[in-house]
C-alpha positions in Angstrom: 46.2 -26.7 -2.1 43.9 -27.5 0.9 44.6 -24.1 2.3 43.6 -22.3 -0.9 40.4 -24.4 -1.2 39.6 -23.7 2.5 40.2 -19.9 1.9 38.0 -19.9 -1.2 35.2 -21.7 0.5 35.4 -19.4 3.5 35.3 -16.3 1.3 32.3 -17.7 -0.6 30.5 -18.4 2.7 31.1 -14.9 4.0 30.1 -13.2 0.7 26.8 -15.2 0.7 25.8 -14.1 4.2 22.1 -13.5 4.8 22.7 -10.1 6.4 20.9 -8.2 3.6 17.5 -7.6 5.0 16.4 -5.2 2.2 13.0 -6.1 0.8 13.1 -7.3 -2.8 10.0 -5.5 -4.0 10.3 -1.8 -4.7 8.0 0.3 -2.5 6.4 1.9 -5.6 5.7 -1.4 -7.4 2.3 -1.3 -9.2 1.6 -4.8 -7.9 2.5 -4.3 -4.2 0.0 -4.1 -1.4 1.4 -3.2 2.0 -1.9 -2.9 3.8 -5.7 -2.3 3.4 -8.5 -0.2 4.7 -11.5 -2.4 5.2 -15.0 -0.9 5.4 -18.5 -2.1 4.7 -20.2 1.3 3.9 -19.2 4.9 3.2 -20.1 5.8 6.8 -17.9 3.0 8.3 -14.7 4.3 9.9 -13.1 1.1 8.7 -10.3 -1.1 9.9 -6.8 -0.3 8.9 -4.5 -3.4 8.5 -0.8 -3.0 7.7 0.5 0.3 6.2 -1.6 0.8 3.1 0.4 2.1 0.1 -2.6 4.0 -1.2 -3.1 7.4 -2.8 -6.7 8.3 -2.1 -6.3 12.0 -1.0 -10.0 11.9 0.2 -11.1 11.7 -3.4 -13.0 8.4 -3.2 -14.0 5.5 -1.0 -14.5 1.9 -2.1 -16.9 -0.4 -0.3 -17.3 -3.1 0.8 -13.7 -4.0 1.3 -13.2 -7.0 1.5 -15.6 -7.6 -1.4 -17.3 -10.8 -2.2 -16.9 -11.5 -5.9 -20.6 -12.4 -6.4 -21.6 -8.9 -5.2 -20.9 -5.5 -6.6 -18.1 -3.1 -5.5 -19.1 0.5 -5.0 -17.1 3.7 -5.3 -18.2 7.0 -3.8 -16.5 10.2 -5.0 -17.3 13.9 -4.8 -16.2 14.4 -8.4 -16.9 12.4 -11.5 -14.8 9.3 -12.1 -13.8 8.9 -15.8 -12.0 5.6 -15.7 -11.4 2.6 -13.3 -8.8 -0.1 -13.5 -8.2 -3.1 -11.2 -4.7 -4.5 -11.2 -3.9 -7.8 -9.5 -1.5 -7.3 -6.6 0.6 -9.2 -4.1 0.4 -8.5 -0.3 3.7 -8.2 1.4 4.2 -7.2 5.0 7.1 -4.9 4.2 7.5 -1.1 4.4 5.3 -1.0 7.5 7.1 2.2 8.8 7.3 4.0 5.5 5.4 7.3 5.1 3.8 6.7 1.8 2.4 10.2 1.6 6.0 11.4 0.9 6.5 8.9 -1.9 3.2 8.4 -3.8 1.8 10.9 -6.2 -0.7 11.0 -9.1 1.9 10.7 -11.8 3.7 7.7 -10.3 2.2 5.2 -12.7 1.5 6.0 -16.3 -2.0 5.3 -17.5 -0.6 2.9 -20.1 1.2 0.8 -17.4 -2.0 0.6 -15.4 -4.0 -0.4 -18.5 -1.5 -3.0 -19.5 -1.5 -4.5 -16.0 -5.3 -4.4 -15.4 -7.6 -7.3 -15.0 -10.7 -5.3 -15.2 -11.3 -1.8 -16.6 -14.1 0.7 -17.2 -13.5 3.7 -19.4 -15.5 6.7 -20.6 -17.3 7.0 -17.3 -18.9 10.2 -16.0 -20.2 9.3 -12.6 -19.3 9.9 -9.0 -21.0 6.6 -7.7 -20.0 3.8 -10.1 -21.1 0.2 -9.3 -18.6 -2.5 -10.5 -19.5 -6.1 -11.3 -16.5 -8.0 -10.0 -17.7 -11.6 -10.7 -14.8 -12.2 -13.0 -12.2 -11.5 -10.2 -10.6 -14.3 -8.3 -9.7 -14.3 -4.6 -6.8 -12.0 -3.9 -5.6 -8.4 -3.6 -6.0 -5.7 -6.2 -5.0 -2.1 -6.6 -8.1 -0.2 -7.8 -7.1 2.9 -9.8 -9.6 5.7 -10.5 -9.2 8.7 -12.7 -10.7 11.9 -11.3 -10.2 15.3 -12.8 -7.5 13.9 -15.1 -5.4 12.6 -12.2 -5.0 9.0 -11.0 -5.7 7.9 -7.5 -5.7 4.4 -6.0 -6.7 2.2 -3.1 -6.1 -1.5 -2.2 -8.9 -4.0 -2.4 -9.3 -7.6 -1.2 -11.7 -9.9 -3.1 -12.9 -13.3 -1.9 -15.4 -15.9 -3.2 -18.5 -17.4 -1.7 -16.7 -20.6 -1.1 -14.7 -19.1 1.8 -16.1 -18.9 5.3 -16.4 -15.2 5.9 -15.3 -15.1 9.6 -12.5 -17.6 9.3 -11.3 -15.9 6.1 -11.4 -12.5 7.6 -9.4 -13.7 10.7 -6.8 -15.1 8.4 -6.5 -11.7 6.7 -6.2 -9.8 10.0 -3.6 -12.2 11.3 -1.5 -11.8 8.2 -1.3 -8.0 8.7 -0.6 -8.2 12.5 
C-alpha cells in the first residue's frame, strides 16, 4: 500500500510540474497591453517601452501619453475620426518578441465588444483633432480605439492622477517595461 501511495504522489508531483511557461493571456486579448509609445506632442519622436500591441498604421497619434487625468488627451489624425472608445487594460510584460503587425488587424475586435468593454466613449464625431476630457479615468492602462474610414485602429495609453509624483511615477513605469 505504501508503494502505491508513493507512486501516486510521485505521478501527481510530476504532472504538476511548473515547466509550462506559456503566458496565460491571449496575445489578442482586448484588455492586454504589452507596451506603450510615450510622447508629449505630435512632433515628439516618443519613447517606446515594451513591445506595444497596437494597430495604428500611421492613422493617428495620441498625446500626451502618459496623460494626467486632470488634463485633456488629444488625438491627431489625417482623416476624420467618427468614434473613440477607451477600454481599461492590464499591462503584462509578455509577448515581447512577437511581431504584432502579422497578428493584429482592423477586424480583430468587433465594435460591439469594444463598446461593451469601454469605460469612456465618444460617438458621432467628425473631426481629425478631437480633444478628450479624461477626468473620469483612474490611474492605469487603457486601449484607445478610434474609428477612421469605417475601420478600427488602436493605441495603448497610460493615465495617472495629480497625486502621483511625475518623475518617480514615470521611472516606475519605465522600470516595469525594462
